[in-house]
HTML snippet that shows the backbone in 3Dmol.js (N, CA, C, O; Angstrom):
<script src="https://3Dmol.org/build/3Dmol-min.js"></script>
<div id="view" style="width:600px;height:400px;position:relative"></div>
<script>
const pdb = `
ATOM      1  N   MET A   1     177.345   8.821 161.990  1.00  0.00           N
ATOM      2  CA  MET A   1     176.550  10.128 161.656  1.00  0.00           C
ATOM      3  C   MET A   1     175.632   9.977 160.358  1.00  0.00           C
ATOM      4  O   MET A   1     176.084   9.350 159.400  1.00  0.00           O
ATOM      5  N   PRO A   2     174.452  10.492 160.307  1.00  0.00           N
ATOM      6  CA  PRO A   2     173.942  10.484 158.930  1.00  0.00           C
ATOM      7  C   PRO A   2     174.362  11.270 157.836  1.00  0.00           C
ATOM      8  O   PRO A   2     173.935  11.038 156.705  1.00  0.00           O
ATOM      9  N   ILE A   3     175.266  12.299 158.101  1.00  0.00           N
ATOM     10  CA  ILE A   3     175.882  13.228 157.151  1.00  0.00           C
ATOM     11  C   ILE A   3     177.136  12.699 156.776  1.00  0.00           C
ATOM     12  O   ILE A   3     177.752  12.041 157.614  1.00  0.00           O
ATOM     13  N   SER A   4     177.620  12.883 155.636  1.00  0.00           N
ATOM     14  CA  SER A   4     178.987  12.527 155.171  1.00  0.00           C
ATOM     15  C   SER A   4     180.135  13.526 155.653  1.00  0.00           C
ATOM     16  O   SER A   4     181.272  13.151 155.942  1.00  0.00           O
ATOM     17  N   SER A   5     179.733  14.724 155.698  1.00  0.00           N
ATOM     18  CA  SER A   5     180.618  15.792 155.772  1.00  0.00           C
ATOM     19  C   SER A   5     179.843  16.965 156.820  1.00  0.00           C
ATOM     20  O   SER A   5     178.653  17.265 156.728  1.00  0.00           O
ATOM     21  N   VAL A   6     180.704  17.477 157.713  1.00  0.00           N
ATOM     22  CA  VAL A   6     180.213  18.504 158.522  1.00  0.00           C
ATOM     23  C   VAL A   6     180.170  19.887 157.862  1.00  0.00           C
ATOM     24  O   VAL A   6     179.524  20.849 158.278  1.00  0.00           O
ATOM     25  N   GLU A   7     181.030  19.846 156.665  1.00  0.00           N
ATOM     26  CA  GLU A   7     181.090  21.080 155.748  1.00  0.00           C
ATOM     27  C   GLU A   7     179.662  21.497 155.335  1.00  0.00           C
ATOM     28  O   GLU A   7     179.491  22.673 155.013  1.00  0.00           O
ATOM     29  N   ILE A   8     178.659  20.665 155.317  1.00  0.00           N
ATOM     30  CA  ILE A   8     177.300  21.139 154.980  1.00  0.00           C
ATOM     31  C   ILE A   8     176.520  21.834 155.950  1.00  0.00           C
ATOM     32  O   ILE A   8     175.510  22.477 155.663  1.00  0.00           O
ATOM     33  N   LEU A   9     177.031  21.692 157.211  1.00  0.00           N
ATOM     34  CA  LEU A   9     176.377  22.469 158.212  1.00  0.00           C
ATOM     35  C   LEU A   9     176.738  24.082 158.250  1.00  0.00           C
ATOM     36  O   LEU A   9     177.889  24.490 158.094  1.00  0.00           O
ATOM     37  N   ARG A  10     175.780  24.808 158.443  1.00  0.00           N
ATOM     38  CA  ARG A  10     176.132  26.277 158.600  1.00  0.00           C
ATOM     39  C   ARG A  10     174.894  26.930 159.516  1.00  0.00           C
ATOM     40  O   ARG A  10     173.833  26.384 159.817  1.00  0.00           O
ATOM     41  N   LYS A  11     175.295  28.078 159.815  1.00  0.00           N
ATOM     42  CA  LYS A  11     174.388  28.778 160.878  1.00  0.00           C
ATOM     43  C   LYS A  11     173.027  28.916 160.390  1.00  0.00           C
ATOM     44  O   LYS A  11     172.889  29.244 159.211  1.00  0.00           O
ATOM     45  N   GLY A  12     172.046  28.727 161.077  1.00  0.00           N
ATOM     46  CA  GLY A  12     170.664  29.003 160.482  1.00  0.00           C
ATOM     47  C   GLY A  12     170.013  27.523 160.312  1.00  0.00           C
ATOM     48  O   GLY A  12     168.799  27.396 160.469  1.00  0.00           O
ATOM     49  N   LEU A  13     170.730  26.541 160.029  1.00  0.00           N
ATOM     50  CA  LEU A  13     170.090  25.205 159.871  1.00  0.00           C
ATOM     51  C   LEU A  13     169.473  24.738 161.059  1.00  0.00           C
ATOM     52  O   LEU A  13     170.020  24.990 162.132  1.00  0.00           O
ATOM     53  N   ILE A  14     168.459  24.120 161.028  1.00  0.00           N
ATOM     54  CA  ILE A  14     167.715  23.292 162.129  1.00  0.00           C
ATOM     55  C   ILE A  14     167.901  21.925 161.827  1.00  0.00           C
ATOM     56  O   ILE A  14     167.416  21.425 160.813  1.00  0.00           O
ATOM     57  N   VAL A  15     168.614  21.252 162.691  1.00  0.00           N
ATOM     58  CA  VAL A  15     169.184  19.775 162.586  1.00  0.00           C
ATOM     59  C   VAL A  15     168.318  18.939 163.859  1.00  0.00           C
ATOM     60  O   VAL A  15     168.433  19.269 165.040  1.00  0.00           O
ATOM     61  N   THR A  16     167.536  17.929 163.439  1.00  0.00           N
ATOM     62  CA  THR A  16     166.883  17.024 164.216  1.00  0.00           C
ATOM     63  C   THR A  16     167.424  15.662 164.323  1.00  0.00           C
ATOM     64  O   THR A  16     167.565  14.995 163.298  1.00  0.00           O
ATOM     65  N   ASP A  17     167.713  15.232 165.385  1.00  0.00           N
ATOM     66  CA  ASP A  17     168.215  13.734 165.553  1.00  0.00           C
ATOM     67  C   ASP A  17     167.189  12.993 166.111  1.00  0.00           C
ATOM     68  O   ASP A  17     166.676  13.333 167.178  1.00  0.00           O
ATOM     69  N   THR A  18     166.787  11.862 165.399  1.00  0.00           N
ATOM     70  CA  THR A  18     165.815  11.211 166.044  1.00  0.00           C
ATOM     71  C   THR A  18     166.233  10.162 167.078  1.00  0.00           C
ATOM     72  O   THR A  18     165.340   9.493 167.599  1.00  0.00           O
ATOM     73  N   ILE A  19     167.623   9.939 167.455  1.00  0.00           N
ATOM     74  CA  ILE A  19     168.117   9.317 168.490  1.00  0.00           C
ATOM     75  C   ILE A  19     167.821  10.077 169.837  1.00  0.00           C
ATOM     76  O   ILE A  19     167.887  11.304 169.914  1.00  0.00           O
ATOM     77  N   TYR A  20     167.487   9.251 170.904  1.00  0.00           N
ATOM     78  CA  TYR A  20     167.177  10.036 172.169  1.00  0.00           C
ATOM     79  C   TYR A  20     168.219   9.463 173.316  1.00  0.00           C
ATOM     80  O   TYR A  20     168.372  10.010 174.408  1.00  0.00           O
ATOM     81  N   ASN A  21     168.734   8.574 172.996  1.00  0.00           N
ATOM     82  CA  ASN A  21     170.002   8.024 174.025  1.00  0.00           C
ATOM     83  C   ASN A  21     171.059   7.544 173.230  1.00  0.00           C
ATOM     84  O   ASN A  21     170.948   6.567 172.490  1.00  0.00           O
ATOM     85  N   PRO A  22     172.255   8.324 173.391  1.00  0.00           N
ATOM     86  CA  PRO A  22     172.419   9.444 174.182  1.00  0.00           C
ATOM     87  C   PRO A  22     171.844  10.656 173.917  1.00  0.00           C
ATOM     88  O   PRO A  22     171.426  10.798 172.768  1.00  0.00           O
ATOM     89  N   LYS A  23     171.718  11.535 174.652  1.00  0.00           N
ATOM     90  CA  LYS A  23     170.963  12.811 174.345  1.00  0.00           C
ATOM     91  C   LYS A  23     171.647  13.666 173.370  1.00  0.00           C
ATOM     92  O   LYS A  23     171.096  14.324 172.487  1.00  0.00           O
ATOM     93  N   LYS A  24     173.085  13.581 173.652  1.00  0.00           N
ATOM     94  CA  LYS A  24     174.117  14.403 172.933  1.00  0.00           C
ATOM     95  C   LYS A  24     174.940  13.496 172.024  1.00  0.00           C
ATOM     96  O   LYS A  24     176.025  13.017 172.357  1.00  0.00           O
ATOM     97  N   THR A  25     174.291  13.281 170.754  1.00  0.00           N
ATOM     98  CA  THR A  25     174.950  12.387 169.805  1.00  0.00           C
ATOM     99  C   THR A  25     176.034  13.306 169.111  1.00  0.00           C
ATOM    100  O   THR A  25     176.092  14.531 169.219  1.00  0.00           O
ATOM    101  N   LYS A  26     176.930  12.452 168.340  1.00  0.00           N
ATOM    102  CA  LYS A  26     177.937  13.298 167.393  1.00  0.00           C
ATOM    103  C   LYS A  26     177.268  14.278 166.680  1.00  0.00           C
ATOM    104  O   LYS A  26     177.669  15.442 166.687  1.00  0.00           O
ATOM    105  N   LEU A  27     176.231  13.904 166.030  1.00  0.00           N
ATOM    106  CA  LEU A  27     175.428  14.725 165.014  1.00  0.00           C
ATOM    107  C   LEU A  27     175.140  16.104 165.882  1.00  0.00           C
ATOM    108  O   LEU A  27     175.567  17.187 165.481  1.00  0.00           O
ATOM    109  N   LEU A  28     174.508  15.997 166.897  1.00  0.00           N
ATOM    110  CA  LEU A  28     174.020  17.194 167.721  1.00  0.00           C
ATOM    111  C   LEU A  28     175.293  18.096 168.180  1.00  0.00           C
ATOM    112  O   LEU A  28     175.278  19.327 168.139  1.00  0.00           O
ATOM    113  N   ARG A  29     176.362  17.343 168.607  1.00  0.00           N
ATOM    114  CA  ARG A  29     177.501  18.113 168.958  1.00  0.00           C
ATOM    115  C   ARG A  29     178.076  18.952 167.813  1.00  0.00           C
ATOM    116  O   ARG A  29     178.397  20.122 168.018  1.00  0.00           O
ATOM    117  N   GLU A  30     178.215  18.371 166.595  1.00  0.00           N
ATOM    118  CA  GLU A  30     178.741  18.991 165.493  1.00  0.00           C
ATOM    119  C   GLU A  30     177.958  20.099 165.034  1.00  0.00           C
ATOM    120  O   GLU A  30     178.535  21.128 164.684  1.00  0.00           O
ATOM    121  N   THR A  31     176.578  19.997 164.991  1.00  0.00           N
ATOM    122  CA  THR A  31     175.609  20.887 164.480  1.00  0.00           C
ATOM    123  C   THR A  31     175.744  22.190 165.317  1.00  0.00           C
ATOM    124  O   THR A  31     175.763  23.318 164.825  1.00  0.00           O
ATOM    125  N   LYS A  32     175.842  21.883 166.729  1.00  0.00           N
ATOM    126  CA  LYS A  32     175.911  23.029 167.638  1.00  0.00           C
ATOM    127  C   LYS A  32     177.297  23.855 167.417  1.00  0.00           C
ATOM    128  O   LYS A  32     177.343  25.081 167.528  1.00  0.00           O
ATOM    129  N   SER A  33     178.293  23.140 167.129  1.00  0.00           N
ATOM    130  CA  SER A  33     179.537  23.852 166.878  1.00  0.00           C
ATOM    131  C   SER A  33     179.623  24.398 165.671  1.00  0.00           C
ATOM    132  O   SER A  33     180.554  25.158 165.405  1.00  0.00           O
ATOM    133  N   ALA A  34     178.724  24.108 164.826  1.00  0.00           N
ATOM    134  CA  ALA A  34     178.686  24.733 163.548  1.00  0.00           C
ATOM    135  C   ALA A  34     177.568  25.995 163.499  1.00  0.00           C
ATOM    136  O   ALA A  34     177.298  26.594 162.458  1.00  0.00           O
ATOM    137  N   GLY A  35     176.994  26.278 164.749  1.00  0.00           N
ATOM    138  CA  GLY A  35     176.080  27.295 164.725  1.00  0.00           C
ATOM    139  C   GLY A  35     174.648  26.959 164.442  1.00  0.00           C
ATOM    140  O   GLY A  35     173.788  27.839 164.471  1.00  0.00           O
ATOM    141  N   CYS A  36     174.371  25.721 164.171  1.00  0.00           N
ATOM    142  CA  CYS A  36     173.028  25.177 163.975  1.00  0.00           C
ATOM    143  C   CYS A  36     172.152  25.123 165.124  1.00  0.00           C
ATOM    144  O   CYS A  36     172.612  24.985 166.258  1.00  0.00           O
ATOM    145  N   THR A  37     170.938  25.221 164.895  1.00  0.00           N
ATOM    146  CA  THR A  37     169.904  24.736 166.139  1.00  0.00           C
ATOM    147  C   THR A  37     169.780  23.168 165.947  1.00  0.00           C
ATOM    148  O   THR A  37     169.493  22.548 164.923  1.00  0.00           O
ATOM    149  N   ALA A  38     170.071  22.709 167.188  1.00  0.00           N
ATOM    150  CA  ALA A  38     170.089  21.030 167.198  1.00  0.00           C
ATOM    151  C   ALA A  38     168.968  20.675 168.127  1.00  0.00           C
ATOM    152  O   ALA A  38     168.859  21.179 169.245  1.00  0.00           O
ATOM    153  N   ILE A  39     168.144  19.796 167.634  1.00  0.00           N
ATOM    154  CA  ILE A  39     166.966  19.255 168.511  1.00  0.00           C
ATOM    155  C   ILE A  39     167.327  17.635 168.501  1.00  0.00           C
ATOM    156  O   ILE A  39     167.673  16.953 167.537  1.00  0.00           O
ATOM    157  N   ASP A  40     167.138  17.245 169.862  1.00  0.00           N
ATOM    158  CA  ASP A  40     167.270  15.881 170.037  1.00  0.00           C
ATOM    159  C   ASP A  40     165.998  15.123 169.892  1.00  0.00           C
ATOM    160  O   ASP A  40     164.932  15.693 169.660  1.00  0.00           O
ATOM    161  N   GLY A  41     166.129  13.685 170.047  1.00  0.00           N
ATOM    162  CA  GLY A  41     165.073  12.845 169.757  1.00  0.00           C
ATOM    163  C   GLY A  41     163.989  12.758 170.914  1.00  0.00           C
ATOM    164  O   GLY A  41     162.955  12.113 170.744  1.00  0.00           O
ATOM    165  N   VAL A  42     164.248  13.395 172.035  1.00  0.00           N
ATOM    166  CA  VAL A  42     163.301  13.232 173.265  1.00  0.00           C
ATOM    167  C   VAL A  42     161.861  13.567 172.989  1.00  0.00           C
ATOM    168  O   VAL A  42     160.961  12.883 173.477  1.00  0.00           O
ATOM    169  N   GLY A  43     161.596  14.715 172.137  1.00  0.00           N
ATOM    170  CA  GLY A  43     160.369  15.046 171.829  1.00  0.00           C
ATOM    171  C   GLY A  43     159.598  14.000 170.818  1.00  0.00           C
ATOM    172  O   GLY A  43     158.378  13.882 170.936  1.00  0.00           O
ATOM    173  N   MET A  44     160.202  13.356 169.975  1.00  0.00           N
ATOM    174  CA  MET A  44     159.801  12.268 169.187  1.00  0.00           C
ATOM    175  C   MET A  44     159.387  11.068 170.023  1.00  0.00           C
ATOM    176  O   MET A  44     158.297  10.513 169.884  1.00  0.00           O
ATOM    177  N   LEU A  45     160.281  10.712 170.866  1.00  0.00           N
ATOM    178  CA  LEU A  45     159.963   9.664 171.890  1.00  0.00           C
ATOM    179  C   LEU A  45     158.823   9.880 172.637  1.00  0.00           C
ATOM    180  O   LEU A  45     158.000   8.975 172.779  1.00  0.00           O
ATOM    181  N   VAL A  46     158.666  11.033 173.159  1.00  0.00           N
ATOM    182  CA  VAL A  46     157.510  11.334 174.135  1.00  0.00           C
ATOM    183  C   VAL A  46     156.285  11.300 173.519  1.00  0.00           C
ATOM    184  O   VAL A  46     155.319  10.718 174.013  1.00  0.00           O
ATOM    185  N   TYR A  47     156.256  11.992 172.279  1.00  0.00           N
ATOM    186  CA  TYR A  47     154.980  12.073 171.531  1.00  0.00           C
ATOM    187  C   TYR A  47     154.511  10.764 170.937  1.00  0.00           C
ATOM    188  O   TYR A  47     153.302  10.539 170.883  1.00  0.00           O
ATOM    189  N   GLN A  48     155.463   9.817 170.452  1.00  0.00           N
ATOM    190  CA  GLN A  48     155.281   8.565 170.033  1.00  0.00           C
ATOM    191  C   GLN A  48     154.596   7.664 171.225  1.00  0.00           C
ATOM    192  O   GLN A  48     153.717   6.823 171.036  1.00  0.00           O
ATOM    193  N   GLY A  49     155.182   8.013 172.495  1.00  0.00           N
ATOM    194  CA  GLY A  49     154.634   7.307 173.694  1.00  0.00           C
ATOM    195  C   GLY A  49     153.343   7.711 173.963  1.00  0.00           C
ATOM    196  O   GLY A  49     152.557   6.885 174.426  1.00  0.00           O
ATOM    197  N   ALA A  50     152.922   9.080 173.707  1.00  0.00           N
ATOM    198  CA  ALA A  50     151.788   9.419 174.103  1.00  0.00           C
ATOM    199  C   ALA A  50     150.625   8.934 173.200  1.00  0.00           C
ATOM    200  O   ALA A  50     149.457   8.844 173.577  1.00  0.00           O
ATOM    201  N   ALA A  51     151.075   8.640 171.996  1.00  0.00           N
ATOM    202  CA  ALA A  51     150.154   8.187 170.874  1.00  0.00           C
ATOM    203  C   ALA A  51     149.820   6.847 171.286  1.00  0.00           C
ATOM    204  O   ALA A  51     148.650   6.471 171.351  1.00  0.00           O
ATOM    205  N   ALA A  52     150.805   6.111 171.567  1.00  0.00           N
ATOM    206  CA  ALA A  52     150.789   4.633 172.131  1.00  0.00           C
ATOM    207  C   ALA A  52     149.897   4.571 173.320  1.00  0.00           C
ATOM    208  O   ALA A  52     149.007   3.721 173.340  1.00  0.00           O
ATOM    209  N   PHE A  53     150.047   5.353 174.263  1.00  0.00           N
ATOM    210  CA  PHE A  53     149.363   5.288 175.492  1.00  0.00           C
ATOM    211  C   PHE A  53     147.784   5.658 175.110  1.00  0.00           C
ATOM    212  O   PHE A  53     146.874   4.965 175.564  1.00  0.00           O
ATOM    213  N   LYS A  54     147.568   6.611 174.388  1.00  0.00           N
ATOM    214  CA  LYS A  54     146.227   6.837 174.097  1.00  0.00           C
ATOM    215  C   LYS A  54     145.577   5.540 173.377  1.00  0.00           C
ATOM    216  O   LYS A  54     144.438   5.174 173.664  1.00  0.00           O
ATOM    217  N   LEU A  55     146.318   4.920 172.494  1.00  0.00           N
ATOM    218  CA  LEU A  55     145.859   3.762 171.498  1.00  0.00           C
ATOM    219  C   LEU A  55     145.286   2.660 172.543  1.00  0.00           C
ATOM    220  O   LEU A  55     144.158   2.177 172.447  1.00  0.00           O
ATOM    221  N   PHE A  56     146.246   2.323 173.577  1.00  0.00           N
ATOM    222  CA  PHE A  56     146.150   1.174 174.353  1.00  0.00           C
ATOM    223  C   PHE A  56     145.390   1.401 175.586  1.00  0.00           C
ATOM    224  O   PHE A  56     144.852   0.426 176.112  1.00  0.00           O
ATOM    225  N   THR A  57     145.266   2.675 176.164  1.00  0.00           N
ATOM    226  CA  THR A  57     144.421   2.897 177.254  1.00  0.00           C
ATOM    227  C   THR A  57     143.204   3.771 177.001  1.00  0.00           C
ATOM    228  O   THR A  57     142.339   3.849 177.873  1.00  0.00           O
ATOM    229  N   GLY A  58     143.094   4.401 175.909  1.00  0.00           N
ATOM    230  CA  GLY A  58     142.071   5.476 175.789  1.00  0.00           C
ATOM    231  C   GLY A  58     142.055   6.723 176.402  1.00  0.00           C
ATOM    232  O   GLY A  58     141.234   7.611 176.174  1.00  0.00           O
ATOM    233  N   ALA A  59     143.136   6.777 177.313  1.00  0.00           N
ATOM    234  CA  ALA A  59     143.338   8.184 178.033  1.00  0.00           C
ATOM    235  C   ALA A  59     144.622   8.919 177.348  1.00  0.00           C
ATOM    236  O   ALA A  59     145.488   8.397 176.645  1.00  0.00           O
ATOM    237  N   ASP A  60     144.506  10.186 177.724  1.00  0.00           N
ATOM    238  CA  ASP A  60     145.731  11.013 177.536  1.00  0.00           C
ATOM    239  C   ASP A  60     146.731  10.951 178.330  1.00  0.00           C
ATOM    240  O   ASP A  60     146.521  11.138 179.529  1.00  0.00           O
ATOM    241  N   MET A  61     148.044  10.679 177.867  1.00  0.00           N
ATOM    242  CA  MET A  61     149.300  10.785 178.653  1.00  0.00           C
ATOM    243  C   MET A  61     149.477  12.041 179.114  1.00  0.00           C
ATOM    244  O   MET A  61     149.075  13.000 178.456  1.00  0.00           O
ATOM    245  N   PRO A  62     150.132  12.197 180.363  1.00  0.00           N
ATOM    246  CA  PRO A  62     150.424  13.618 180.918  1.00  0.00           C
ATOM    247  C   PRO A  62     151.848  14.059 180.248  1.00  0.00           C
ATOM    248  O   PRO A  62     152.877  14.130 180.921  1.00  0.00           O
ATOM    249  N   VAL A  63     151.802  14.323 178.972  1.00  0.00           N
ATOM    250  CA  VAL A  63     152.931  14.629 178.226  1.00  0.00           C
ATOM    251  C   VAL A  63     154.057  15.526 179.022  1.00  0.00           C
ATOM    252  O   VAL A  63     155.263  15.283 178.970  1.00  0.00           O
ATOM    253  N   ASP A  64     153.513  16.513 179.704  1.00  0.00           N
ATOM    254  CA  ASP A  64     154.623  17.359 180.255  1.00  0.00           C
ATOM    255  C   ASP A  64     155.242  16.875 181.368  1.00  0.00           C
ATOM    256  O   ASP A  64     156.329  17.345 181.702  1.00  0.00           O
ATOM    257  N   LYS A  65     154.662  15.914 182.060  1.00  0.00           N
ATOM    258  CA  LYS A  65     155.095  15.248 183.438  1.00  0.00           C
ATOM    259  C   LYS A  65     156.057  14.260 182.710  1.00  0.00           C
ATOM    260  O   LYS A  65     157.228  14.224 183.087  1.00  0.00           O
ATOM    261  N   VAL A  66     155.705  13.579 181.849  1.00  0.00           N
ATOM    262  CA  VAL A  66     156.680  12.586 181.175  1.00  0.00           C
ATOM    263  C   VAL A  66     157.720  13.303 180.525  1.00  0.00           C
ATOM    264  O   VAL A  66     158.843  12.837 180.720  1.00  0.00           O
ATOM    265  N   ARG A  67     157.654  14.214 179.875  1.00  0.00           N
ATOM    266  CA  ARG A  67     158.842  14.970 179.159  1.00  0.00           C
ATOM    267  C   ARG A  67     159.843  15.399 180.211  1.00  0.00           C
ATOM    268  O   ARG A  67     161.066  15.325 180.092  1.00  0.00           O
ATOM    269  N   SER A  68     159.116  15.893 181.340  1.00  0.00           N
ATOM    270  CA  SER A  68     160.108  16.420 182.337  1.00  0.00           C
ATOM    271  C   SER A  68     161.058  15.334 182.997  1.00  0.00           C
ATOM    272  O   SER A  68     162.164  15.692 183.403  1.00  0.00           O
ATOM    273  N   LEU A  69     160.706  14.201 183.096  1.00  0.00           N
ATOM    274  CA  LEU A  69     161.442  12.906 183.432  1.00  0.00           C
ATOM    275  C   LEU A  69     162.707  12.837 182.748  1.00  0.00           C
ATOM    276  O   LEU A  69     163.644  12.327 183.362  1.00  0.00           O
ATOM    277  N   PHE A  70     162.915  13.323 181.420  1.00  0.00           N
ATOM    278  CA  PHE A  70     163.990  13.346 180.806  1.00  0.00           C
ATOM    279  C   PHE A  70     165.045  14.448 181.109  1.00  0.00           C
ATOM    280  O   PHE A  70     166.243  14.363 180.836  1.00  0.00           O
ATOM    281  N   PHE A  71     164.491  15.383 181.649  1.00  0.00           N
ATOM    282  CA  PHE A  71     165.477  16.517 181.924  1.00  0.00           C
ATOM    283  C   PHE A  71     165.869  16.646 183.555  1.00  0.00           C
ATOM    284  O   PHE A  71     166.298  17.721 183.974  1.00  0.00           O
ATOM    285  N   ASN A  72     165.716  15.598 184.371  1.00  0.00           N
ATOM    286  CA  ASN A  72     165.952  15.623 185.682  1.00  0.00           C
ATOM    287  C   ASN A  72     167.345  15.184 185.775  1.00  0.00           C
ATOM    288  O   ASN A  72     167.891  15.094 186.875  1.00  0.00           O
TER     289      ASN A  72
END
`;
const viewer = $3Dmol.createViewer("view");
viewer.addModel(pdb, "pdb");
viewer.setStyle({}, {cartoon: {color: "spectrum"}});
viewer.zoomTo();
viewer.render();
</script>
């Protein structure tokens, strides 16, 4: 975990994990149990992919369609 102690977690914090596999990392489990809002790394992965797709193809990637693949 990137934090040394879960004691710093408190309700109202928003914690983002850049890891997308596994979706439920120890950090996200600990933050949720502490009452924090936990955001996984899937959004970062999808939007980095969209930027790369645009760079290499010149076309826009169907972000919503690709993102939905992670939640099936």
